[in-house]
Residue frames relative to the residue before (quaternion, step in Angstrom):
aa qw qx qy qz dx dy dz
M 1.0000 0.0000 0.0000 0.0000 0.00 0.00 0.00
F 0.5463 -0.6250 0.4615 0.3128 3.56 -1.13 0.74
K 0.2137 -0.7681 0.5929 0.1134 3.56 -0.92 0.95
I 0.3734 -0.7249 0.5399 0.2090 3.54 -0.86 1.05
P 0.4147 -0.7047 0.5098 0.2673 3.59 -0.80 0.93
P 0.6514 -0.5214 0.3497 0.4259 3.61 -1.14 0.39
I 0.2514 -0.7432 0.6083 0.1202 3.52 -1.08 0.89
P 0.5231 -0.6443 0.4396 0.3435 3.63 -0.81 0.89
D 0.4824 -0.6807 0.4818 0.2678 3.52 -1.14 0.71
K 0.3186 0.7010 -0.5607 0.3046 3.54 0.08 1.40
E 0.5353 -0.6262 0.4545 0.3389 3.54 -1.19 0.42
Y 0.8184 0.0610 0.0018 0.5715 3.58 0.86 -0.94
F 0.1638 -0.7741 0.6077 0.0682 3.53 -1.20 0.68
S 0.4348 -0.6690 0.5301 0.2870 3.57 -1.08 0.71
I 0.6604 -0.4978 0.3674 0.4255 3.59 -1.25 0.27
G 0.6128 0.5514 -0.3395 0.4528 3.59 1.12 -0.68
E 0.6551 0.5048 -0.3032 0.4734 3.57 0.98 -0.86
V 0.6506 0.5100 -0.3110 0.4690 3.57 0.97 -0.89
S 0.6311 0.5360 -0.3229 0.4584 3.57 1.04 -0.78
Q 0.6675 0.4885 -0.2898 0.4815 3.60 1.01 -0.82
I 0.6670 0.5005 -0.3048 0.4601 3.61 0.94 -0.86
T 0.7869 0.3546 -0.1724 0.4747 3.58 0.79 -1.01
L 0.3085 -0.7619 0.4928 0.2854 3.58 1.27 -0.42
V 0.4673 0.5967 -0.4745 0.4476 3.53 1.08 0.93
P 0.4892 -0.6817 0.4551 0.2981 3.63 -0.77 1.01
K 0.6319 -0.5603 0.3904 0.3665 3.57 -1.17 0.67
Y 0.6647 0.5057 -0.3212 0.4463 3.58 0.91 -0.88
T 0.6223 0.5229 -0.3374 0.4749 3.59 1.10 -0.61
L 0.6273 0.5249 -0.3339 0.4685 3.60 1.00 -0.77
R 0.6514 0.5067 -0.3203 0.4651 3.60 0.97 -0.82
Y 0.6416 0.5160 -0.3205 0.4684 3.55 1.00 -0.80
W 0.6596 0.5141 -0.3096 0.4525 3.57 0.92 -0.91
E 0.5794 0.5726 -0.3775 0.4404 3.60 1.09 -0.61
N 0.6785 0.4806 -0.2894 0.4743 3.57 0.99 -0.79
E 0.7160 0.4694 -0.2508 0.4518 3.58 1.00 -0.76
F 0.7955 0.2526 -0.1029 0.5410 3.58 0.94 -0.90
K 0.3463 -0.7885 0.4771 0.1752 3.54 -0.35 1.29
L 0.5941 0.5713 -0.3692 0.4293 3.60 1.17 -0.43
L 0.6741 0.4336 -0.2796 0.5286 3.55 1.25 -0.41
S 0.2935 0.7570 -0.5246 0.2563 3.55 0.01 1.30
P 0.1650 -0.8167 0.5476 0.0770 3.58 0.08 1.30
I 0.5700 -0.5699 0.4717 0.3575 3.53 -1.25 0.51
R 0.2197 -0.7612 0.5934 0.1421 3.55 -1.08 0.67
K 0.3722 -0.7057 0.5596 0.2243 3.55 -0.92 0.96
S 0.6861 -0.4708 0.3407 0.4378 3.57 -1.23 0.23
S 0.6517 0.5089 -0.3108 0.4687 3.60 1.15 -0.56
G 0.5717 -0.6175 0.3660 0.3973 3.59 1.30 -0.12
Q 0.4850 0.6682 -0.4357 0.3585 3.59 1.29 -0.11
R 0.4022 -0.6961 0.5441 0.2402 3.54 -1.08 0.81
K 0.0678 -0.7659 0.6378 0.0445 3.54 -1.11 0.76
Y 0.1915 -0.8009 0.5642 0.0592 3.53 -0.50 1.29
R 0.2959 -0.7098 0.6069 0.2007 3.54 -1.22 0.65
K 0.7127 -0.4446 0.3223 0.4365 3.57 -1.29 0.26
E 0.6350 0.5490 -0.3345 0.4284 3.60 0.93 -0.86
E 0.6745 0.4917 -0.2930 0.4663 3.55 1.01 -0.81
I 0.5996 0.5345 -0.3575 0.4765 3.56 1.13 -0.60
E 0.6291 0.5250 -0.3289 0.4694 3.59 1.04 -0.78
I 0.6315 0.5197 -0.3284 0.4726 3.59 1.04 -0.75
V 0.6184 0.5339 -0.3444 0.4625 3.59 1.03 -0.81
F 0.6518 0.5083 -0.3180 0.4645 3.60 0.93 -0.86
K 0.6575 0.5063 -0.3144 0.4610 3.58 0.97 -0.83
I 0.6370 0.5109 -0.3239 0.4778 3.60 0.96 -0.84
K 0.6489 0.5242 -0.3102 0.4561 3.58 0.90 -0.93
D 0.6673 0.5017 -0.3017 0.4605 3.58 0.92 -0.90
L 0.6775 0.4910 -0.2956 0.4610 3.58 0.89 -0.94
L 0.7063 0.4622 -0.2743 0.4608 3.62 0.90 -0.84
Y 0.8049 0.3513 -0.1610 0.4504 3.54 0.68 -1.09
N 0.7473 0.3803 -0.2207 0.4982 3.61 0.97 -0.79
K 0.7778 0.3274 -0.1705 0.5087 3.58 0.87 -0.95
R 0.3859 -0.7877 0.4151 0.2415 3.54 1.40 0.03
Y 0.2494 0.7599 -0.5508 0.2387 3.59 1.01 0.83
T 0.4534 -0.6145 0.5557 0.3286 3.54 -1.30 0.33
I 0.6885 -0.4351 0.3606 0.4546 3.57 -1.30 0.14
E 0.6707 0.4922 -0.2975 0.4685 3.59 0.88 -0.94
G 0.6359 0.5321 -0.3271 0.4533 3.59 1.00 -0.78
V 0.6447 0.5123 -0.3128 0.4733 3.58 1.01 -0.84
K 0.6286 0.5436 -0.3291 0.4484 3.58 1.00 -0.85
K 0.6680 0.4922 -0.2916 0.4759 3.56 0.93 -0.93
C 0.6470 0.5218 -0.3165 0.4572 3.57 0.98 -0.85
L 0.6822 0.4830 -0.2978 0.4612 3.60 0.88 -0.91
I 0.6384 0.5053 -0.3287 0.4786 3.59 1.02 -0.77
G 0.6389 0.5302 -0.3103 0.4631 3.57 1.02 -0.85
D 0.6556 0.5044 -0.3142 0.4658 3.59 0.98 -0.82
K 0.6438 0.5231 -0.3219 0.4563 3.55 1.01 -0.83
R 0.6651 0.4848 -0.3008 0.4818 3.60 0.97 -0.87
K 0.6293 0.5385 -0.3350 0.4492 3.57 0.99 -0.83
K 0.6394 0.5161 -0.3322 0.4631 3.61 0.96 -0.83
L 0.6614 0.4998 -0.3134 0.4632 3.60 0.97 -0.77
I 0.7062 0.4594 -0.2652 0.4689 3.60 0.96 -0.83
D 0.7345 0.4718 -0.2395 0.4249 3.58 0.92 -0.95
V 0.3829 0.6936 -0.5252 0.3106 3.60 1.10 0.42
S 0.0806 0.7958 -0.5900 0.1099 3.53 -0.32 1.30
P 0.4539 -0.7081 0.4643 0.2774 3.54 -0.79 0.94
N 0.2280 -0.7472 0.6107 0.1292 3.51 -1.09 0.80
L 0.0491 -0.8425 0.5361 -0.0198 3.51 -0.13 1.29
E 0.4567 0.6738 -0.4552 0.3610 3.58 1.25 0.27
L 0.1439 0.8009 -0.5621 0.1481 3.57 0.21 1.25
D 0.3078 -0.7103 0.5991 0.2045 3.53 -1.07 0.79
I 0.0363 0.8638 -0.4981 0.0669 3.54 0.29 1.26
E 0.4593 0.7125 -0.4407 0.2952 3.59 1.22 -0.15
H 0.7614 0.3616 -0.1921 0.5026 3.58 1.06 -0.75
M 0.5373 0.6113 -0.4094 0.4123 3.52 1.23 0.31
P 0.5536 -0.5741 0.4567 0.3943 3.57 -1.16 0.43
D 0.8225 0.1870 -0.1748 0.5079 3.55 -1.19 0.63
S 0.1298 0.8492 -0.5047 0.0853 3.56 1.01 0.79
K 0.5895 0.5577 -0.3843 0.4403 3.64 1.06 -0.58
F 0.6467 0.5181 -0.3103 0.4659 3.55 0.93 -0.92
L 0.6902 0.4751 -0.2835 0.4663 3.58 0.89 -0.91
R 0.6111 0.5355 -0.3491 0.4668 3.60 1.05 -0.68
D 0.6585 0.4987 -0.3016 0.4762 3.56 0.95 -0.88
L 0.6406 0.5218 -0.3121 0.4690 3.55 1.00 -0.82
K 0.6435 0.5156 -0.3177 0.4680 3.58 0.98 -0.85
D 0.6477 0.5094 -0.3165 0.4699 3.60 0.96 -0.86
E 0.6413 0.5293 -0.3078 0.4624 3.57 1.00 -0.84
L 0.6743 0.4867 -0.2923 0.4722 3.56 0.93 -0.89
K 0.6139 0.5323 -0.3442 0.4704 3.61 1.03 -0.70
H 0.6428 0.5262 -0.3107 0.4620 3.56 1.02 -0.86
I 0.6548 0.5029 -0.3036 0.4756 3.58 0.95 -0.91
L 0.6462 0.5151 -0.3214 0.4624 3.57 0.93 -0.85
K 0.6280 0.5361 -0.3257 0.4605 3.59 0.99 -0.81
L 0.6637 0.4959 -0.2983 0.4739 3.58 0.99 -0.88
L 0.6657 0.5100 -0.3066 0.4503 3.60 0.98 -0.79
K 0.6548 0.5185 -0.3162 0.4499 3.59 1.08 -0.62
K 0.5724 0.6026 -0.3812 0.4048 3.63 1.20 -0.35
């Protein structure tokens, strides 16, 4: 699987910075914005694009699917939509908490039991 290189710890990135980080030309990034709805950087009042880390990760994923795995544009769209749906569906609660060594462990144990009960009701 493709590994995303480290992304600098900033809130927003310009299109030039994203181009340097991802090694994808600016004109290609602009084209991908039109093709892939998940890739939608914020626009300042001056019209400048400001990408977030999540969008840079999407750029890396698109790049990997197109260039390494040889997907078509349509194939990448389906893959990205499928990943988004999968993330929404695969939200599973992790109730395996080690609460014995935490402060207020009785409260947390009761809370865990309550949450398990709610989860049981929701699954019915």
